[in-house]
N, C-alpha and C positions, 0 to 999 in steps of 0.2 A: 582432616587434611594434614598431610605430612609437613614436617618442619621445613623441608627444602622448598615447598610451594607456598608456605604461609606468608612470607614476605615478598612473594613474586609480584611484579608490577609490569604493565605494558610499557613500551617505549613511546612516550607521547610525541616526541619529535618525528619518529618514523611513521606513526599513525597519521599525524597531520600532513606529513609529506606525501603519503599515498593518496590522501583525500585530494590534495591540491594537484597532484600529478594526474589523477584520473579526471579531474575537472577540465583538462584540455580536450577531452572527447565530447564535443557538442557545446563548447563554451559559447555564450551569447555576449553581445556587446555590453550588456548591463552586468556581466559577471555571474550570470546564472548558467543554467544548462538547458539545452533542448536535445534530449537523447531518447527519442521515441523508441519503443520496443521493436526489436528486430529490424531497425534501420541501420544505415552505415555506421553511425556513431556508436550504436549499441554493439555492433560487431567489433569495433575498435576496442571498447572497454572490455568486452568478453575475451578477446584475444589477450589483452593485457592481464586480466584476472587469471586466465588459464596458465599463462607463462609464469606469473608470480607464484601461483599455488604449486605448480610443478617444481619450480625452483626451491620451494619450501619443503619438498619431499612428499607432496600429496599426489594421489591418483585422482584425476578428474574424469568423472563420468557425466554424460549428457543424455537426458531422456528425450522422448519423442516430441515434447513440447519445448525443448531447448533449455530446460532447467539444468543448471550446472551444480554438481556435487563434488567438492574437493575434499577427499577423504585422507586424513592422517591416520596411519595404522595405530592400533592399540595392541597391548600384549595379548588380549583375548579377542581374536578377530571373529569369533562366533557371536559376540555381542553386537547388537545393532548400534550404529554410531550415535553419539550425542550431537544433535544438530544445532547450528547457529547460523547467522547470516540474515539476509534480507533481499534487496533487489538493487539493480544498477540502472534500470530505466527511469525516465523522468517525465514530468508533464511538459507540454510544449514550451512553457515559460517556467521551468522548475529551478530548484536550487541545488547546491552542491552536497547537501547532507541527507536529504530524504531518501532512505533506503541505503544510500552509499555508506553512511557511517556504520550501520549494522553489518554490512557485508565486509567492509575493509577492517572493522574491528575483529571480525572472525579470522581474517588473514593475519592480523597482528597477533592475535592469540596464538596461532600456530607458530609464528616466528619466535615469540617469546618462549614457548615451550621448547623449541629447538635450541635456542640460545642457552637455556638452563639445563638442557639434557634431560628433560622430564618425560617419562613414559607414562601414559595413562592405561588403565585396565581396558576401557572400551575405546574404540576408535572415535574420532571427532570429525564431523562433516561440516564444512563451511559451504553454504548454499546460496546461489544467486537464482532466485525464482523469476521465471519469465512473466512479463506483462502484469506486474503488480498494479501499475497505475491505471490501466484501462483507457488511456487517452487515445490510443490508436485502434485497438481492438477491444470490443466489449465481450464479456464482462471483465471488470478488474479482478485481479488475483486469480486469474483463470487457471494457471498452472498448479498452484497450491490447491485450488478447488478440485481439479482433476486428480491430484495426488490422493485426496481423501475420498474420492468417488462421487463428489457432488456434480461433476461434469464428465461427459463422455469425451475422451480425447479426440475421437473422430469428428465429433461435432465442433470441438474447439478448432481443430485444424481447418475446418471448412468456414469458419467465421471470416468476414471480410472487413477491410478498412474502408475509408471514405472513397478511395480510388477503385475499389473492387478487388484488390489483391487479398488473397486468403492468407491465413496464418501459415499454412503449409508452404505456400509459395514464398512467403517472406523468410521462413526458416531455411528453406533450400537456398535462397538467394544469399544469405549471409553464412551458410555452411554450419548451421547449428540445429539441424533436426537429427538428434542423436539416436543411437540404437536401443537405449534402455526404455522399457515401458514405463509410463507414468505410474508412480506408486511402487515401483519394483525395488527402489533403494530404501531399505528399512531404516527407521529412526527410533531410537529409544526414548528420546525427548527432544524438545526444540525450545531454544531461548532466543528471542529477537531483541536486539538493541535498536532504538530508534529515537530521533528527536520527537519531542512531545507533539509538535504541530499545533500547539495551543499556548495560552498565556499563563496557565496556573502555576507551574513550577517557578518561572521567573518572578511572577508577582509575589509569591510567598517566600522567595529566597531559598528554595530547595534545589538540591543538585540532582537527586535521583527520584524518579517516579517508579514506584513498585506497582505494576499494572495488574489489577485483579480480574479485569474483563474488558469487554468492548461493546459499544452500542450496536444495535441491529440496524440494518439498512434496507430500504426498498428503492430500487431504481425503476423508472418508467421511461418509455418513449411515447411521446404524444404528437398529435397532429390536429390542427384546426383548419377546417375548410370553409371559407366564406364565399365571396364572389368578387372577382377583380372588376373594377369599373373606374371611370374617369374621376380623377381627384377634384376637378373643377366643376363638373356638371352634375354630380350625384349628391342630392341633398342629404344632410346628416341622418334624418329619420329613415331613409331608404337604404342606408349602407349596411352591408354584411361584412364588416371589417374584421379580418382574422387577427390582426395585430391588437386591436382593442379588446377582443375576446381573450387573447393570451395575456394581456395586461391584467385583466380581472382574475385570471387563473393564478398568476403570480401573486397577486395581493391576497387571494383566498388562501393559497398555500402558506403565506406568511402569517395570516390571521390564525389559521388552524394550528400551526406550530406554536404560536404564542399562547394559545389556549391550553396547550399541554407543556408550557414552560416550567422551569427553565431548561429542562433537559432536551426537549424535542427541537429539532431544527429542520428547515425546509430550504431547498435550493433549486432554482431553475438555472442550470449552468450553460445551456446551449439553446439557441433559437435561430432558425434559418428561414427567411422569407423566400418562397419560391418565386423566381423571376422578378426580383425587386426593381422598382422604378420610382423616382421621386414624385411622379404625377399619376401614379396608379395606386388605388386602394388595395392593400395586401389581400390576396384571395386565398393564400394557403401558407401555413407556417408549420414546420416541424420543431419540436422542442424536447428537452429532457427535464425530468423532475426527480428529485430524491428527497426522502424523509429519513431521519435517523433518531433513534431513541434507545435507551438501555432496557426498556420493557417491551416485550412482545405484544402485550395487550394494548399499549399505546400505539404501536405501529398499526395494529388492526383498526384502531379508532381514527388515526390519521388517514388511512386508506379509505375508510367508509365516508369520512367527512369530505375529502377532496372529490370523491366521485359524485356525491350529492351536490356539491357546489358546481361542479362542471356541468352536470345535467341541467341545473337551473340557468347557468350562463349560456349554454348552447340554445336552450329554448327561447330565452329572452332576446338573444342577439341573432337568432335565426341562422346559426352556423352549425356545422357538424364537428364534434370533438371526439376523438378517440384517445384513450389512455391505456397503454399496454404495459403491464408489469413485466419487465424483462429479467429481474433478479431480486431475490429477497434473501438476506443473510440475517438469521436470527441473532439476538444478543448472545454474547459469549461469556462464559465463566472460565477463567484459567485454572490450571491445576494448583490447588492450595499448597501442595508440598513443594512445588517449584517457586511459587510466590514467596513462601517462607524462606527458601534458600536465597532468593534475591535480596530479601529484606535483611537476612543474616549477613550476607556479604557486604551490603551497604553499611550496616552497623559496625562490622569488623574493620572496615576501611575508614571509619569515622566520618562518613558522608551524611549530610542532612538529607532526609527523604520523607516521602509520604506515600500512602496507598492511593490509587486513583483508577478511574475508568477511562479507557481510550475512546475519544470521540471519533477517531478515524478508523477505517478498516485496514487490516494488515494481513499478510500471509499467515502470521501466527493465529489469526482468528479462524482461518480455515483449518489449520492443522490441529487446533484444539479439539476438533470433532473426534479424532482417533488417536492422538498422541499427547502425552503429558506436555503441556506448553505454558509459557508465560512470557511477559515482556518487561523490558527495562526502558524507561524514558529518561532523557536529559533535556534541559531547557533549550529553546531556540529564541532568538532575539525578538521581542515584541509578539511572540507567539505566531510569527509569520511563517507560512510554508506554502508549497505549490505556487511559488513566486520567486522571481530572480533575486529578490532582496533577502531570501531565507539565509539565516546565519546562526552559527553556534560558536562557542569559544573553544579554544584548544584544551583548556582545563576541564570543561564539562565533558567534552568528547573522551578525554583520557579517563575521567572518573567513571563514565558509563562503561568504557571498555574494560576497566579493572573489575567492575561489578560483574560484567559478562564473564571475564576470565575466571573469577573465583566461583561463580555459579556453575559454569561448565565443568570446572575441575571437581566440584562437589558431586556432580552427576557422573562424570566419566571415571572418577577415582584415580588418584595418583598411586603408581606402583611403589 
């Protein structure tokens, strides 16, 4: 790295200011964010991001799934850009830092290079991936998945939310169905900065997580069909209660994950009773289930065991249970050469750090399939994320952004 970039640092006040400024788009009463993908608040933050990137001298490209690529020119434009960024959509009760930090740290990186008059050999792309969260449209991380060929863009565009609106319709509604084909903007590498979304860094007093890989994930959609009947006149032995059956499924998933602890986890995040009434025994319930673990063999075992448990529950309770696997993401190993560059940057900056595995899925996990990729974590308060209480310190955000800056510069090369 050249002398003129060795002592380069991001502007922590400016980075923090942009995080707080964009938090106005979808702010909740509790101080969090509700910025569902491709909704009106997402359009607001996208418009802000486009304007800010263009003001910083970037050319902003948008692909057919709405992913935004803000490209700062390099001296050699024949080289593929070095990518960074994350996402700007949130959970229904999300926080101000999940995804946002990584995207806006990329913007800050561009601004710092402009301030210092530094040119890189390769271009740099700051990317806002569409629908990382997956809370409105399934699956999560669908745009980055389509980028690497895991999903057909036509299929993604046809996916519907709970109201029946398609991805294509939502993109058109906010004006972000772009002309570029998914995967057509090349990347030479990708580095994603993110809050940890877990408690390890804070508990150990470490500032930087050097992320070597990520857990695998299986998502299921399930349905239990029993029989609706009167709550007061139906004896307990004669009931075919869908909710009681689901309760057993939830406990079975918990038990099975504990059997493969401490790494395996299981979650039933949604459950909806059809036609609910306080004096009617639930006759039908739809639900979601997910398993996560860093070993593919463990995911296989979790899947086998929950299916066996469900079969037994269905027979004993005289209900029909279906469990459809809608998505499986294999465990990810990040590019060792980029992991080493992140670690070297943290050491050079004098920041405490540790290597770790991501418990959450990220767009970087998809990109690692075809592009040299790695991630940087910073602590979040009490490990809380996907929650309006999600918080991170100005100092940790700045530290992570500085590691990102120097990692990207080591990849893009300073002229």
